[in-house]
BAFI-3210 file (N, C-alpha, C; in Angstrom, 3 decimals, decimal comma, padded with zeros to 6 digits):
// residues 323
n [1|2|3|4|5|6|7|8|9|10|11|12|13|14|15|16|17|18|19|20|21|22|23|24|25|26|27|28|29|30|31|32|33|34|35|36|37|38|39|40|41|42|43|44|45|46|47|48|49|50|51|52|53|54|55|56|57|58|59|60|61|62|63|64|65|66|67|68|69|70|71|72|73|74|75|76|77|78|79|80|81|82|83|84|85|86|87|88|89|90|91|92|93|94|95|96|97|98|99|100|101|102|103|104|105|106|107|108|109|110|111|112|113|114|115|116|117|118|119|120|121|122|123|124|125|126|127|128|129|130|131|132|133|134|135|136|137|138|139|140|141|142|143|144|145|146|147|148|149|150|151|152|153|154|155|156|157|158|159|160|161|162|163|164|165|166|167|168|169|170|171|172|173|174|175|176|177|178|179|180|181|182|183|184|185|186|187|188|189|190|191|192|193|194|195|196|197|198|199|200|201|202|203|204|205|206|207|208|209|210|211|212|213|214|215|216|217|218|219|220|221|222|223|224|225|226|227|228|229|230|231|232|233|234|235|236|237|238|239|240|241|242|243|244|245|246|247|248|249|250|251|252|253|254|255|256|257|258|259|260|261|262|263|264|265|266|267|268|269|270|271|272|273|274|275|276|277|278|279|280|281|282|283|284|285|286|287|288|289|290|291|292|293|294|295|296|297|298|299|300|301|302|303|304|305|306|307|308|309|310|311|312|313|314|315|316|317|318|319|320|321|322|323]
n.u [057,988|058,059|057,176|055,346|054,626|053,346|055,372|057,452|059,730|058,533|058,775|061,495|061,376|063,035|062,056|063,007|061,147|059,287|059,031|059,260|057,011|054,589|054,309|051,679|049,726|049,885|047,828|045,719|044,318|040,867|038,773|036,345|037,560|036,505|036,474|035,196|033,990|033,603|032,980|030,590|029,937|031,673|033,096|036,129|037,611|036,422|036,990|039,711|039,563|038,370|040,823|042,609|041,399|041,479|044,037|044,586|043,049|044,778|047,182|046,793|044,771|041,855|038,859|038,252|036,103|034,407|032,524|030,393|029,246|028,266|027,628|027,270|030,448|031,751|031,200|029,162|030,458|032,712|031,056|030,016|031,928|033,013|031,347|031,768|033,473|036,720|038,377|039,502|038,421|036,732|037,545|038,307|038,435|039,604|039,649|041,350|038,820|037,363|039,079|040,598|039,723|036,772|036,270|036,382|034,627|032,223|029,786|029,493|030,949|030,433|032,151|036,117|038,613|041,501|041,593|039,510|040,220|042,668|046,253|046,545|047,357|049,038|047,659|047,284|047,714|046,013|045,515|043,308|041,361|040,474|036,912|035,244|031,733|031,045|029,903|030,522|031,981|035,208|038,351|040,453|042,109|042,516|040,600|038,226|038,198|037,981|035,456|034,008|034,417|032,866|030,394|029,341|028,685|027,124|027,888|028,434|029,519|029,794|030,337|031,533|032,664|034,709|037,268|036,819|035,273|036,894|038,762|037,638|036,726|038,653|039,825|038,295|038,695|041,218|041,545|039,501|036,714|033,467|031,678|029,103|027,711|027,176|026,161|026,952|025,955|028,071|030,432|030,186|027,774|027,834|029,168|027,600|025,917|027,480|028,233|025,714|025,078|023,960|025,112|028,193|030,974|033,447|035,515|037,655|038,128|040,249|040,069|037,001|036,346|037,458|036,690|034,386|036,182|037,568|035,388|034,722|032,674|033,479|035,449|038,794|040,485|042,305|044,878|045,168|047,542|050,890|052,587|052,879|050,639|051,715|049,585|048,856|050,476|050,595|048,231|047,870|049,137|046,956|048,327|050,070|048,701|048,093|047,205|048,966|050,929|048,891|047,051|046,117|045,653|044,389|044,049|044,406|043,553|044,154|042,338|041,517|039,385|040,464|042,210|042,196|044,105|047,616|049,432|048,022|047,882|049,987|050,799|048,707|049,555|051,798|050,957|049,825|051,772|053,242|051,458|050,866|053,651|053,882|054,092|052,267|049,891|050,896|050,889|048,066|046,604|047,523|046,626|044,292|044,835|045,934|048,509|050,814|051,523|053,980|054,855|055,013|052,826|053,355|054,461|052,357|050,462|052,076|051,798|049,326|049,016|050,265|048,535|046,193|046,166|047,062|044,981|042,765|043,733|043,506|041,010|039,800|040,737|039,780|037,433|035,285|032,563|031,700|029,526]
n.v [083,494|083,638|081,311|079,191|075,548|075,559|076,343|076,585|077,789|080,382|082,011|082,797|085,471|088,378|091,744|094,556|095,988|097,433|099,301|101,288|102,666|104,225|108,087|108,444|106,895|107,512|109,292|107,478|105,194|107,012|106,151|103,874|100,288|097,759|094,407|092,316|089,299|085,736|084,087|081,863|083,217|081,453|079,635|078,444|080,631|082,800|083,107|083,637|085,596|087,374|087,497|088,800|091,050|091,973|092,731|094,304|096,849|097,771|098,655|100,067|102,036|102,637|101,292|097,822|095,945|093,104|091,525|089,560|087,568|085,215|082,868|081,313|080,315|082,174|084,542|086,281|087,526|088,723|090,304|092,577|093,605|094,817|096,630|098,486|100,405|102,071|103,117|102,171|101,535|099,174|095,750|092,469|089,315|086,783|083,605|080,337|079,382|081,921|083,296|082,157|079,696|079,647|080,319|078,020|076,256|077,566|078,589|081,193|084,007|086,700|088,562|089,324|087,825|088,041|090,648|092,426|092,485|093,793|092,744|092,471|090,480|087,516|085,355|082,638|078,843|076,036|073,091|070,325|067,619|064,541|063,303|060,620|059,163|058,073|055,450|054,168|051,682|051,800|052,493|053,666|055,196|053,215|051,350|053,002|053,090|050,587|049,885|052,013|051,158|048,639|049,797|051,597|054,982|055,536|055,938|058,977|062,570|064,958|068,869|072,080|074,334|074,946|074,291|071,892|070,782|069,881|068,299|065,809|065,047|064,508|063,044|060,666|060,556|059,649|057,455|055,218|055,292|055,928|058,713|060,328|063,874|066,081|069,078|071,900|074,969|075,501|074,411|073,918|073,513|071,025|069,392|068,524|066,691|064,658|063,916|062,946|060,952|061,166|062,207|060,530|061,060|063,780|066,452|068,588|071,682|071,462|072,972|073,258|070,885|070,110|069,879|068,031|065,811|065,474|064,704|062,575|062,139|061,965|060,625|060,673|060,095|060,598|063,439|066,324|067,463|067,231|066,316|064,959|066,752|068,669|068,997|067,117|064,183|061,675|060,893|059,731|061,474|061,113|060,832|058,879|056,718|055,187|056,861|057,770|060,916|062,284|065,847|068,390|071,990|074,452|078,051|081,200|084,929|088,384|091,249|093,735|096,009|096,684|099,610|100,774|102,930|102,602|103,179|103,020|099,967|099,083|100,022|098,716|096,138|096,292|096,507|094,263|092,294|092,577|091,998|088,955|088,256|088,041|085,736|085,162|085,406|083,610|081,105|081,113|080,642|078,234|076,764|076,564|075,154|076,268|077,532|080,212|082,649|084,605|087,963|089,937|092,462|092,066|089,344|087,958|088,785|087,103|084,788|084,249|084,111|081,656|079,476|079,579|078,275|075,836|075,151|075,242|072,750|071,076|070,824|069,916|067,542|066,365|065,687|067,262|069,818|073,142|074,893]
n.w [032,004|035,717|037,795|040,145|040,072|037,405|035,650|036,972|040,157|041,611|044,180|044,346|042,643|041,666|041,752|040,306|038,978|040,171|041,648|039,915|039,237|036,984|037,331|036,652|037,934|040,376|041,387|041,081|043,124|043,773|044,407|045,868|044,681|042,742|042,311|040,262|040,136|038,370|040,396|042,322|045,631|048,319|047,344|046,200|044,504|045,018|047,783|047,419|046,223|047,726|049,634|048,539|047,702|050,274|051,379|048,972|049,297|051,774|050,739|049,122|050,066|049,681|049,676|048,731|046,648|046,646|044,014|043,047|040,271|038,918|036,088|033,132|032,307|033,136|031,592|031,955|034,153|033,021|030,938|032,493|034,152|031,801|030,976|032,646|032,260|031,804|033,800|035,683|037,812|038,480|038,114|036,439|037,956|036,072|034,624|033,713|032,110|031,681|029,910|028,523|027,448|026,691|023,846|022,505|023,566|023,684|021,165|020,819|021,713|023,938|023,741|023,243|024,619|024,093|023,216|024,266|027,014|028,831|030,566|033,812|036,192|036,751|039,136|040,343|040,486|040,239|040,616|039,835|041,438|041,674|042,593|044,175|044,747|047,972|047,713|045,532|043,906|044,140|044,065|043,089|040,712|038,501|039,100|038,563|036,243|035,179|035,860|035,074|032,431|032,074|032,466|029,839|029,183|031,572|034,083|035,775|035,661|037,601|036,213|037,025|035,790|032,761|033,127|034,652|033,234|031,106|032,076|032,774|030,771|029,269|030,371|029,960|027,243|027,422|028,634|027,599|027,759|028,567|029,544|031,678|030,908|033,667|034,191|036,085|037,837|039,725|041,949|044,665|044,556|042,549|043,856|045,988|045,123|044,564|046,405|047,630|046,207|043,657|041,260|039,744|039,847|039,855|039,080|040,703|042,111|044,821|046,920|047,018|047,128|050,123|052,616|052,487|052,060|054,156|055,767|055,621|053,229|050,230|048,123|047,454|044,761|042,743|041,986|038,869|038,463|037,058|038,856|042,483|044,690|047,266|049,203|049,614|049,581|049,777|047,665|044,703|040,990|038,376|036,468|036,915|038,078|035,528|033,780|031,182|030,514|031,668|032,557|034,067|034,636|036,178|036,187|037,798|037,168|036,884|035,161|033,209|031,283|028,217|026,980|029,453|031,143|030,947|033,185|035,352|035,339|035,527|038,046|039,257|039,097|040,435|042,851|043,373|043,051|045,729|047,335|046,969|046,955|049,961|052,756|054,079|052,268|050,341|052,183|053,134|050,314|049,728|050,883|050,185|048,129|045,897|044,049|044,112|041,561|040,225|038,398|035,306|033,719|031,116|030,645|031,472|029,122|027,492|028,216|028,073|025,087|024,926|026,323|025,308|022,521|023,372|025,222|023,436|022,106|023,902|024,516|021,646|021,389|023,213|022,401|022,515|021,283|020,839|022,277]
ca.u [057,304|058,512|056,156|055,087|053,469|053,093|056,407|058,732|059,702|058,542|059,185|062,796|061,346|063,115|061,094|063,148|060,441|057,970|059,694|059,257|055,332|054,722|054,102|050,911|048,826|049,959|046,834|044,878|042,940|040,550|037,920|036,660|037,777|035,156|036,469|034,373|034,378|032,870|032,547|029,693|030,304|031,922|034,021|037,961|038,292|035,823|037,720|041,199|039,347|038,514|041,975|043,319|041,147|041,476|045,636|045,127|042,469|045,544|047,951|045,716|044,292|040,469|037,972|038,023|034,938|034,289|031,196|029,940|028,791|028,368|027,347|027,711|031,157|032,481|030,508|028,468|031,159|033,568|030,372|029,917|033,355|033,378|030,306|031,722|034,393|038,097|038,694|040,729|038,014|036,330|038,708|037,984|039,020|039,580|040,567|041,568|037,948|036,996|039,989|041,555|038,597|035,529|036,071|036,472|033,887|031,067|029,800|029,176|031,256|030,027|033,769|037,094|039,542|042,484|041,435|039,030|041,204|044,338|046,077|047,137|048,495|048,322|047,489|047,781|047,509|045,140|045,463|042,360|041,547|039,197|036,583|033,884|030,965|032,021|029,306|031,105|032,935|036,089|038,924|041,827|041,827|042,325|039,276|036,974|038,666|037,282|033,581|032,992|034,096|031,643|029,028|029,480|027,558|026,091|028,916|028,112|030,592|029,736|031,400|031,023|033,118|035,410|038,275|036,270|035,032|038,127|039,899|036,841|036,508|040,347|040,500|037,671|039,191|043,030|041,286|038,513|035,818|032,292|031,152|028,174|027,600|025,842|026,716|026,652|026,442|029,016|031,576|029,837|026,253|027,977|029,415|026,658|024,937|028,045|027,634|024,189|024,704|022,979|026,086|029,113|032,216|033,502|036,686|037,335|039,691|041,057|039,393|035,978|036,410|038,160|035,454|033,867|037,101|037,772|034,149|034,758|031,465|033,783|036,605|039,556|041,607|043,950|044,947|044,986|048,904|051,814|053,272|052,206|050,590|052,109|048,602|047,723|051,385|049,933|047,508|048,585|048,641|046,221|049,260|050,915|047,923|047,345|046,913|050,520|050,774|047,269|047,912|044,894|045,636|043,936|044,803|043,026|044,262|042,973|042,667|040,845|039,083|041,369|041,683|042,738|045,447|048,797|049,763|047,119|047,799|051,124|050,336|047,633|050,590|053,025|050,810|049,434|053,032|053,504|050,404|051,148|054,978|053,812|054,422|051,093|049,033|050,851|050,451|046,671|046,539|048,284|045,871|043,326|044,925|046,409|049,828|051,227|052,353|054,089|055,066|054,489|051,881|053,916|054,722|050,861|050,126|052,670|051,576|048,005|048,856|050,829|048,099|045,092|046,181|046,887|043,837|042,234|044,024|043,262|039,421|039,253|041,427|038,511|036,146|034,274|032,232|031,074|027,338]
ca.v [083,926|082,746|080,566|077,356|074,655|075,349|076,913|076,672|077,987|082,127|082,618|084,099|086,109|089,718|092,543|095,983|097,073|097,288|100,680|101,883|102,493|105,278|108,975|109,029|106,800|107,975|109,769|106,359|105,449|108,245|105,925|102,092|099,464|096,576|093,346|091,307|087,763|084,622|082,575|082,330|083,777|080,475|078,606|078,536|081,483|083,656|083,158|083,792|087,116|088,652|087,440|089,925|092,443|092,864|093,192|095,485|097,775|098,304|099,145|101,408|102,936|102,173|099,703|096,943|095,448|091,552|091,633|087,856|087,621|083,864|082,264|081,319|080,169|083,876|085,626|087,310|088,811|089,939|091,818|093,501|094,478|095,692|097,939|099,518|101,020|101,925|104,391|101,762|101,074|097,529|095,093|090,957|088,426|085,941|082,230|079,214|079,035|082,929|084,109|081,043|078,281|079,685|080,530|076,544|075,743|078,128|079,204|082,654|084,826|088,021|089,702|088,429|088,061|088,630|091,852|093,101|092,844|093,983|091,551|092,706|089,964|086,219|085,241|081,164|077,804|075,309|071,320|069,775|066,781|063,127|062,200|059,956|059,396|056,902|054,282|054,058|050,449|051,983|052,707|054,340|055,398|052,209|050,712|053,529|053,110|049,161|050,266|052,614|050,606|047,811|050,521|052,631|056,271|055,558|056,878|060,508|063,460|066,678|070,072|073,440|075,476|074,606|072,913|070,628|069,374|069,190|067,231|064,626|064,721|064,111|061,358|059,886|060,091|058,824|056,140|055,039|055,253|056,968|059,181|061,046|064,725|066,606|070,451|072,526|076,426|076,213|073,345|073,491|072,800|069,830|068,454|067,940|066,265|063,673|063,232|062,181|059,796|061,485|062,227|059,468|061,599|065,204|067,157|069,825|072,284|070,863|073,521|073,240|069,098|069,846|069,723|066,729|064,805|065,218|064,479|060,854|062,306|062,084|059,654|060,777|059,214|061,162|064,822|066,136|068,064|066,250|065,930|065,133|068,110|068,779|069,295|065,547|064,064|060,326|060,672|059,581|061,925|060,609|060,391|057,513|055,874|054,356|057,689|058,470|062,005|063,427|066,987|069,617|073,014|075,858|079,461|082,531|085,940|089,831|091,832|095,327|096,455|097,708|101,028|101,404|103,394|101,530|103,489|102,260|098,729|098,782|100,631|097,609|095,056|096,434|096,032|092,522|091,399|092,773|090,696|087,814|088,221|087,716|084,462|084,554|085,136|082,048|080,180|080,865|080,172|077,015|076,336|076,346|074,215|077,449|078,149|081,855|083,189|086,245|088,083|091,323|092,292|091,330|087,687|087,436|088,023|085,970|083,384|084,081|083,671|080,381|079,031|079,646|077,499|074,776|074,609|074,398|071,633|069,421|070,571|069,497|066,092|065,542|065,407|068,799|070,465|074,721|074,563]
ca.w [033,530|036,900|038,179|040,994|039,839|036,148|035,066|037,881|041,114|042,020|045,337|044,540|041,982|042,120|041,228|040,988|037,972|041,129|042,276|038,731|038,841|036,516|038,128|036,416|038,552|041,832|041,651|041,152|043,463|044,923|045,318|045,896|043,451|042,512|041,878|039,547|039,671|038,026|041,033|043,582|047,133|049,187|046,490|046,550|043,857|045,754|049,443|047,168|045,663|048,979|050,814|047,677|047,906|051,671|050,992|048,113|050,169|052,639|050,020|047,806|050,806|049,291|049,884|047,644|047,325|045,656|043,191|042,495|039,207|038,247|035,072|031,345|031,979|033,112|030,599|032,952|035,034|032,013|030,217|034,342|033,469|030,381|030,853|033,707|031,725|031,145|034,781|036,751|039,173|037,723|037,592|036,287|038,182|035,259|034,917|032,619|031,403|030,773|028,984|027,043|027,042|026,488|022,510|022,313|024,017|022,964|019,529|020,679|023,161|023,442|023,946|023,078|026,218|023,805|022,962|024,963|028,473|029,092|031,684|034,740|036,664|036,965|040,590|041,500|039,826|040,672|040,132|040,485|042,134|041,025|043,455|043,867|045,985|048,540|047,809|044,434|044,724|043,187|045,212|042,442|039,137|037,672|039,657|038,044|034,696|034,935|036,481|033,713|030,837|032,214|031,930|029,045|029,279|032,900|035,130|035,375|035,876|037,287|035,901|037,319|034,956|031,707|033,763|035,391|032,206|030,250|033,014|033,047|028,807|028,529|031,429|029,397|026,100|027,268|028,997|026,561|028,982|028,040|031,041|031,160|031,235|034,092|034,766|037,313|037,707|040,558|042,383|045,698|043,885|042,381|044,928|046,967|044,307|044,453|047,890|047,682|044,893|042,726|040,197|040,478|040,177|039,784|038,728|041,211|042,745|046,341|048,196|047,487|048,315|051,270|053,643|052,255|051,989|055,867|056,904|054,533|052,575|049,190|047,982|046,667|043,978|042,718|041,324|037,938|038,313|036,856|039,966|043,668|045,826|048,823|050,344|049,351|049,239|049,492|046,782|043,357|040,047|037,545|035,079|037,435|037,779|034,627|032,235|031,101|030,128|031,914|033,329|033,737|035,376|035,911|036,977|038,139|036,900|037,018|034,010|033,338|030,337|027,317|027,131|030,914|031,653|031,175|034,093|036,275|034,845|036,095|039,399|040,097|039,126|041,190|044,678|043,268|043,353|046,965|047,923|046,398|047,377|050,966|052,780|054,713|051,481|049,842|052,775|052,722|049,007|049,470|052,035|049,160|046,706|044,599|043,854|043,781|040,349|039,835|037,055|034,878|032,641|029,620|031,132|031,777|027,855|026,635|028,836|027,449|024,028|024,716|026,835|024,429|021,753|024,265|025,525|022,169|021,616|024,723|024,287|020,386|021,695|024,616|021,882|022,671|020,502|020,900|022,520]
c.u [058,022|056,946|055,885|054,524|053,549|054,337|057,816|058,679|059,312|058,372|060,610|063,023|061,576|062,614|061,576|062,154|059,212|058,175|059,433|057,721|055,482|054,087|052,225|049,634|049,150|048,821|045,598|045,199|041,781|038,846|037,355|036,355|036,653|036,147|035,556|034,373|033,323|032,462|031,483|030,371|030,181|032,769|035,504|038,428|037,822|036,810|038,832|041,079|039,161|039,450|042,785|043,093|041,076|043,168|045,487|044,525|043,573|046,512|047,571|045,314|042,682|039,849|038,121|036,958|034,984|032,811|031,042|028,830|028,961|027,548|027,696|029,222|032,143|032,154|029,891|029,352|031,800|032,444|029,850|031,284|033,550|032,280|030,598|033,048|036,189|039,086|039,576|039,954|037,421|037,437|038,010|039,163|038,821|039,762|040,594|039,935|037,680|037,802|040,861|040,374|037,472|035,119|035,724|034,967|032,133|030,758|029,488|029,721|030,978|031,482|034,949|037,782|040,623|042,578|040,718|039,213|042,457|044,846|046,790|048,148|047,703|048,428|047,834|047,250|046,871|045,102|043,827|042,041|039,826|038,684|035,378|033,373|031,330|031,162|029,824|032,064|034,426|036,878|040,362|041,189|041,961|041,000|038,482|036,674|037,097|035,586|032,840|032,948|033,020|030,353|029,348|028,020|026,866|026,703|029,130|029,242|029,586|030,673|030,611|031,590|034,193|036,682|038,023|036,362|035,532|038,381|038,959|036,615|038,214|040,381|039,839|038,082|040,505|042,486|040,161|037,138|034,446|031,453|029,857|028,081|026,807|026,838|026,298|026,509|027,601|029,739|030,243|028,470|026,907|028,378|028,441|026,183|026,013|028,065|026,574|024,033|023,987|023,894|027,338|029,995|032,413|035,587|036,564|038,073|039,507|040,433|037,744|035,684|036,718|037,451|034,961|034,855|037,068|036,716|033,938|033,255|031,771|035,203|037,736|040,431|042,645|043,908|045,631|046,458|049,627|052,769|052,651|052,133|051,145|050,758|048,351|049,188|051,186|049,147|048,127|048,275|047,878|047,054|049,885|049,989|047,153|047,204|048,060|050,237|049,702|047,999|046,471|045,300|045,108|044,600|043,597|044,036|043,073|043,598|041,421|040,625|040,048|040,872|041,877|044,146|046,744|049,278|049,346|047,564|049,107|051,535|049,614|048,556|051,379|052,640|050,160|050,900|053,465|052,501|050,639|052,783|055,125|053,629|053,364|050,012|049,188|050,666|048,628|045,967|046,780|047,533|044,216|043,451|045,487|047,931|050,570|051,813|053,049|054,550|054,272|053,478|052,094|054,116|053,127|050,122|050,588|051,999|050,044|047,714|049,711|049,413|046,510|045,175|046,339|045,702|042,809|042,755|043,624|041,625|039,411|040,035|040,479|037,602|034,648|033,618|031,643|029,526|027,261]
c.v [082,692|082,377|079,324|076,701|074,767|076,183|077,337|077,515|079,756|082,736|083,464|084,831|087,591|090,739|094,314|096,830|097,683|098,825|101,653|102,220|104,080|106,687|109,036|108,360|106,567|108,695|108,710|105,952|106,379|107,679|104,237|101,541|098,500|095,232|092,260|090,141|086,577|083,824|082,765|082,301|082,034|079,357|079,622|079,984|082,741|084,288|083,873|085,270|087,791|088,699|088,730|091,076|092,929|093,608|094,296|096,693|098,556|098,922|100,595|102,111|103,374|101,103|099,164|095,981|093,785|091,578|090,436|088,157|086,138|083,556|082,591|081,124|081,672|084,759|086,547|088,426|089,457|090,935|092,629|094,364|095,217|096,820|098,939|100,177|101,343|103,059|103,520|101,162|099,500|096,954|093,134|090,495|086,984|084,763|081,550|079,452|080,325|083,875|083,062|080,034|078,646|079,929|079,024|075,911|076,409|078,713|080,414|083,044|085,647|089,278|088,325|088,884|087,792|089,828|092,717|093,576|092,938|093,228|092,620|091,790|088,477|085,980|083,918|079,962|076,819|073,988|071,345|068,337|065,629|062,800|061,936|059,714|057,828|055,637|053,853|052,963|050,740|052,794|053,260|054,261|054,189|051,347|051,589|053,388|051,813|049,574|050,918|052,102|049,065|048,506|051,454|053,509|056,115|055,857|057,970|061,090|064,480|067,518|071,078|074,275|074,496|073,453|071,827|069,387|069,028|068,344|066,162|064,103|064,155|063,125|060,564|059,481|059,258|057,538|055,215|054,183|056,246|057,314|060,172|062,419|065,452|068,076|070,952|073,712|076,955|074,650|073,139|072,432|071,199|068,706|067,644|067,051|064,876|063,199|062,450|061,207|060,305|061,817|061,154|060,172|063,183|065,637|068,214|070,527|071,770|071,641|073,298|071,727|068,892|069,164|068,188|065,742|064,325|064,769|062,869|060,947|061,724|061,036|060,446|060,032|059,339|062,907|065,078|066,980|066,718|065,773|066,109|066,422|067,801|068,732|068,121|064,476|062,630|060,268|060,942|060,671|060,664|060,105|058,855|056,891|055,321|054,980|058,525|060,104|063,205|064,327|067,950|070,441|074,002|077,310|080,542|083,901|087,124|090,627|093,105|095,451|097,370|098,800|101,779|101,845|102,782|102,080|103,246|100,845|098,229|098,869|099,182|096,169|095,191|096,233|094,768|091,749|091,719|091,908|089,739|087,481|087,513|086,140|084,094|084,634|083,805|080,852|079,647|080,173|079,087|076,305|075,533|075,774|075,359|077,592|079,768|081,685|084,474|086,480|089,345|091,006|091,580|089,987|087,308|087,272|087,147|084,611|082,887|083,446|082,215|079,260|078,842|078,591|075,836|073,971|074,221|072,918|070,295|069,671|069,436|067,767|065,236|065,294|066,666|069,615|071,731|074,253|076,221]
c.w [034,357|037,562|039,193|039,959|037,885|035,170|035,794|039,179|041,349|042,876|045,060|043,465|042,761|041,158|041,076|040,134|038,937|041,628|040,954|038,112|038,346|037,354|037,926|037,441|039,925|042,202|042,095|042,364|044,080|045,396|045,230|044,593|043,371|041,654|041,810|039,687|039,413|038,763|042,052|045,240|047,395|048,621|046,619|045,827|044,846|047,347|048,551|047,084|046,829|049,558|049,986|047,938|049,263|051,759|050,109|048,703|051,283|051,798|049,297|048,514|050,444|049,507|048,545|047,845|046,229|045,304|042,793|041,295|038,324|037,137|033,644|031,770|032,175|032,650|031,244|033,362|034,010|031,263|031,553|034,062|032,639|030,460|032,094|033,462|031,726|032,656|035,487|038,099|039,499|037,130|037,411|036,977|037,544|035,447|033,512|031,527|030,893|029,539|028,212|026,627|026,247|024,631|021,703|022,697|024,054|021,350|019,865|022,169|023,088|023,598|023,551|023,835|025,501|023,691|023,748|026,431|028,182|030,426|032,457|035,617|036,940|038,606|041,027|040,159|040,699|040,433|040,631|041,082|041,447|042,542|043,267|044,686|046,708|048,559|046,346|044,721|043,694|044,623|044,636|041,362|038,435|038,033|038,705|036,711|034,560|035,162|035,248|032,496|031,112|032,065|031,489|029,053|030,533|034,018|034,853|036,219|036,272|036,898|036,603|036,029|033,889|032,211|034,422|034,356|031,506|030,807|033,009|031,604|028,506|029,129|030,511|027,905|026,136|027,847|028,770|027,174|028,126|029,296|030,345|031,703|031,949|034,708|035,573|037,358|039,096|041,538|043,613|045,390|043,177|042,757|045,517|045,911|044,242|045,865|048,528|046,810|043,695|041,441|041,230|040,915|039,560|039,818|039,315|041,885|044,263|047,141|048,419|047,792|049,392|052,328|053,328|052,566|053,500|056,233|056,191|053,591|051,050|049,447|046,976|045,725|043,374|041,787|040,083|037,648|037,612|037,906|041,566|044,595|047,130|049,717|050,153|048,749|049,312|048,217|045,269|042,392|039,491|036,466|035,634|037,996|037,281|033,558|031,751|030,386|030,639|032,806|032,729|034,593|035,365|036,361|037,013|037,939|036,947|035,718|034,117|031,526|029,516|027,405|028,436|030,820|031,782|032,649|035,512|036,352|035,577|037,410|039,989|039,976|040,038|042,477|044,328|043,352|044,860|047,798|047,595|046,542|049,259|051,600|053,535|053,909|050,761|050,416|052,707|051,418|048,821|050,351|051,149|048,144|045,497|045,052|043,083|042,494|040,383|038,670|036,944|033,920|031,477|029,647|030,894|030,201|027,625|027,235|028,140|026,266|023,660|025,414|025,690|023,258|022,263|024,893|024,441|022,152|022,590|024,591|022,916|020,858|022,633|023,880|022,036|021,938|021,349|021,282|022,332]
res [x|x|x|x|x|x|x|x|x|x|x|x|x|x|x|x|x|x|x|x|x|x|x|x|x|x|x|x|x|x|x|x|x|x|x|x|x|x|x|x|x|x|x|x|x|x|x|x|x|x|x|x|x|x|x|x|x|x|x|x|x|x|x|x|x|x|x|x|x|x|x|x|x|x|x|x|x|x|x|x|x|x|x|x|x|x|x|x|x|x|x|x|x|x|x|x|x|x|x|x|x|x|x|x|x|x|x|x|x|x|x|x|x|x|x|x|x|x|x|x|x|x|x|x|x|x|x|x|x|x|x|x|x|x|x|x|x|x|x|x|x|x|x|x|x|x|x|x|x|x|x|x|x|x|x|x|x|x|x|x|x|x|x|x|x|x|x|x|x|x|x|x|x|x|x|x|x|x|x|x|x|x|x|x|x|x|x|x|x|x|x|x|x|x|x|x|x|x|x|x|x|x|x|x|x|x|x|x|x|x|x|x|x|x|x|x|x|x|x|x|x|x|x|x|x|x|x|x|x|x|x|x|x|x|x|x|x|x|x|x|x|x|x|x|x|x|x|x|x|x|x|x|x|x|x|x|x|x|x|x|x|x|x|x|x|x|x|x|x|x|x|x|x|x|x|x|x|x|x|x|x|x|x|x|x|x|x|x|x|x|x|x|x|x|x|x|x|x|x|x|x|x|x|x|x|x|x|x|x|x|x|x|x|x|x|x|x|x|x|x|x|x|x]
***
C-alpha cells in the first residue's frame, strides 16, 4: 500500500480503478449518510471527520452527518454502526484503537473488528507528541527519564486512547521508568489536567496539544514517529533523544458493517480517494498533524492483517494486560 509517513509517499499514487466503480453503486446514496465517530466533538479526529464529511457530501449529493459516540475505546461507536445495518448509510470512523488494539487491551470486546467490519479506506497516519506540565523541571526526554527514575511510580501520565497509553507504556518499558497511569475519556480532558498540573505528562496527538503548546501552557519534549515531523522540525524524535527504536504511530480509517454491498464499498472508497487526493484537504489534515494515506479496500485489509499482530507485540512488550 502506498502511504506517507508509515509506508512511503502516497501523493503520487495513480488510481485507474477509480473509474471502474460498479454500476450497482450508482443508485447509492439516496438518503443522508452518517459517519459514526468514536471521538468527542472538537478533537483532531472529529475535525478531520467533519472535513471529510463536507467533501463527501459534495461528491455524493447527499448530506453527510457526523455522529459522535465516544466511550469504551471506540466500542460504543462500533456497536452503534453495527446496529445500523448493512445498507451503506452508516459508516464507522475507526482507528488503531478500535480496529486492531482493543482485542489486546480488553478482556471482552463485543465485536470482532477483523470480521464484523469491511474495510473501506485508510484516512491518515498521526504521530503523537510527548508533552509535560511546564512546571515540571525537565527540558528534554533525557531529563524526564532521569526525573522519573528518581521518583518511581510518582510521575503520572494521562491517556485518552490506546495509542496514547501504548506510547507511554512503551516509553516506560524502553527507558526503565515506572509511571502512574491516569485514564481519560478524551484528549482535551487529559490535557486540561496536565496543564493544571494534576497529571505530569501525556502522549497525545499534535492537534489536541497545539493550542496549549502555542500558549506556553505545555512543554513539548519529542515526537513518537521515527522521523521528525514537518510541523515540528526542531522537535527531536523520542528515538533520537536516547530511546533507540522507539516509534508509535496511530491511524484513522473508514469501515462499514460486513455484508454491505461490495459495490457500495467500492464507490465509497473511490470518493474517499478523490477527497484525500485534494491538496487543500491534505494541507488541512497536515495542520492537524495527520498524514494522508491513499489506497484500495484490499490494501487496507492487508494493512490491518499486519497491524494487528504488530500492535499485539507492542502491547505485550509494554507489559499491558487486558482489562
